[in-house]
Each structure stands twice: as C-alpha cells, then as structure tokens.
ZAMARGU-4260 file (C-alpha; in steps of 0.2 Angstrom, whole numbers, plus 5000, padded with zeros to 4 digits):
<rodrens>
0) 4951/4939/5080 | 4953/4953/5068 | 4939/4965/5063 | 4938/4974/5046 | 4927/4988/5041
5) 4925/4988/5022 | 4914/4995/5008 | 4908/4981/4996 | 4911/4983/4978 | 4901/4977/4963
10) 4910/4978/4946 | 4904/4978/4928 | 4915/4970/4916 | 4911/4973/4898 | 4918/4957/4892
15) 4909/4947/4906 | 4894/4956/4911 | 4890/4961/4929 | 4897/4949/4942 | 4900/4950/4961
20) 4918/4953/4958 | 4934/4949/4949 | 4937/4934/4961 | 4922/4925/4952 | 4931/4928/4936
25) 4947/4921/4942 | 4938/4905/4949 | 4934/4901/4931 | 4952/4902/4926 | 4962/4896/4941
30) 4960/4886/4956 | 4967/4898/4969 | 4960/4903/4986 | 4951/4919/4984 | 4948/4934/4995
35) 4945/4923/5011 | 4929/4918/5002 | 4922/4936/5006 | 4912/4949/4996 | 4924/4959/4984
40) 4928/4974/4995 | 4940/4989/4999 | 4946/4988/5017 | 4943/5005/5026 | 4949/5000/5043
45) 4956/4984/5052 | 4960/4981/5070 | 4959/4968/5083 | 4957/4981/5097 | 4940/4990/5097
50) 4922/4987/5103 | 4911/4983/5087 | 4895/4989/5096 | 4903/5007/5098 | 4908/5007/5079
55) 4891/5001/5074 | 4882/5017/5079 | 4896/5028/5071 | 4894/5018/5054 | 4875/5017/5055
60) 4875/5036/5056 | 4889/5039/5043 | 4882/5027/5030 | 4864/5035/5031 | 4872/5051/5025
65) 4881/5043/5010 | 4876/5038/4993 | 4882/5024/4983 | 4900/5028/4978 | 4907/5026/4960
70) 4923/5016/4960 | 4932/5016/4943 | 4946/5002/4944 | 4960/5008/4933 | 4975/4998/4937
75) 4981/4980/4943 | 4994/4976/4956 | 5002/4965/4968 | 5007/4967/4986 | 5025/4964/4992
80) 5021/4949/5003 | 5023/4931/5004 | 5004/4929/5000 | 5006/4932/4982 | 4992/4944/4982
85) 4984/4952/4966 | 4972/4966/4966 | 4962/4979/4956 | 4966/4997/4962 | 4952/5010/4961
90) 4956/5027/4954 | 4959/5037/4970 | 4945/5049/4966 | 4941/5064/4977 | 4924/5056/4982
95) 4933/5040/4988 | 4946/5049/4997 | 4933/5061/5005 | 4922/5046/5010 | 4937/5037/5019
100) 4943/5054/5027 | 4925/5058/5034 | 4923/5040/5041 | 4941/5042/5049 | 4936/5059/5057
105) 4919/5051/5063 | 4929/5037/5071 | 4942/5048/5078 | 4929/5059/5086 | 4922/5045/5096
110) 4940/5039/5102 | 4942/5024/5090 | 4961/5022/5087 | 4966/5020/5069 | 4981/5011/5064
115) 4994/5021/5053 | 4990/5011/5037 | 4972/5015/5038 | 4974/5034/5041 | 4969/5045/5026
120) 4987/5051/5022 | 4994/5033/5021 | 4978/5022/5016 | 4980/5013/5000 | 4963/5007/4993
125) 4963/4990/4984 | 4951/4976/4980 | 4959/4959/4983 | 4956/4948/4968 | 4967/4933/4972
130) 4979/4927/4985 | 4992/4913/4986 | 4994/4913/4967 | 5009/4901/4963 | 5024/4911/4959
135) 5026/4902/4942 | 5008/4908/4937 | 5009/4926/4942 | 5013/4932/4924 | 4997/4922/4918
140) 4987/4930/4932 | 4992/4947/4927 | 4987/4943/4909 | 4970/4938/4915 | 4968/4954/4924
145) 4974/4964/4909 | 4961/4956/4898 | 4948/4965/4909 | 4951/4980/4898 | 4953/4992/4912
150) 4946/5004/4917 | 4931/4994/4924 | 4917/5003/4933 | 4911/4998/4950 | 4901/5005/4964
155) 4902/5004/4983 | 4884/5000/4989 | 4886/4995/5007 | 4898/4997/5022 | 4900/4981/5033
160) 4910/4975/5048 | 4917/4957/5048 | 4927/4947/5060 | 4939/4933/5056 | 4944/4919/5057
165) 4932/4912/5053 | 4923/4926/5043 | 4907/4932/5051 | 4898/4948/5047 | 4894/4958/5062
170) 4884/4972/5054 | 4881/4979/5037 | 4872/4995/5031 | 4867/5000/5013 | 4874/5017/5009
175) 4860/5030/5010 | 4849/5019/5021 | 4848/5018/5040 | 4841/5000/5040 | 4853/4986/5045
180) 4855/4973/5032
</rodrens>
C-alpha cells in the first residue's frame, strides 16, 4: 500500500467557471481514466514506509500555521512514462517552495525519511489531469489544455493523506485550522 500526502487544489477557469479541477473538464471531452478518481492535488510526499499516526500530528501542527496557498498554473506537460500522463504545472512561487520545504523540515525533524524525488531540491510539483491517454490522442489532449488560456488561478485549501489502492483518505486538515475534516 502506498501513502501520499498532498495539498488539494481548486482551480478557476475563466472559460468554464470554478470546478473541482481540470479532470472534470477532461471528462466532458474524453473518456480517459482520471487522477485515480481523486481530488485534484499536488503530491508533497509519497512512501509505503511510514507510520501515518506519527505523520498526522506533524501535519496537524503544520497545517494550523498555514494559510490557503495561491497556486498559479502556468504550463502544461507530460511525464516520460508509459502511463501517458498529462498535468498542469504550478508556477514554482516562493510561497509554494517554502511551504514544501517547511513541511519537509518538520517531517525530517521527527525522523520521517523522505524519498529523493520528494526532497525540496528535487521535487517537481504538478497537478495530474489525465493518465492513460491514448498515444494517438495526445495532440488533441494538449489542445484541450491549451484552450484553458493559461495561466489559471488555483488555491491549496487543505492538506491530506491518502492510501491506495484502493483510495482511502486517512486524515485531512484545512490550512489555517486545527480541526480534522
């Protein structure tokens, strides 16, 4: 089982209004499996080897000291994998990078081992839009994303831990609030 800590993202698209994320937009154009049927998010940390109860106290304390985080999405991309993944990439603002770095420091201080790809100097933030896009339709998929008229504005409103498969939320905290959702 894999556990992933992420910040959820809500986006505003001028042409389409406020929706839960770009995957909802893709669902109206294509019939692709989307984002493991999960909330649009940016992964902060992922590992099969840690105690979620230990992480919960760290995240609860960390999230209570944070405010909602602006997430301007300025580019689109694809990962070099067999999954044919498409994503929106947030502009790596100082506030986003500091958010991730401070969370990393809090986790490291408590002895939680962080994989290389999730460390501040190598982390690449992105919001998955679609996966398993047929290779013959990748061009069309990029066109749909380009039609979003980037940049689009978004906000990180909560931080959550999920386990999968199957997807199960372990805990979630609204940024700036100590109450568990």
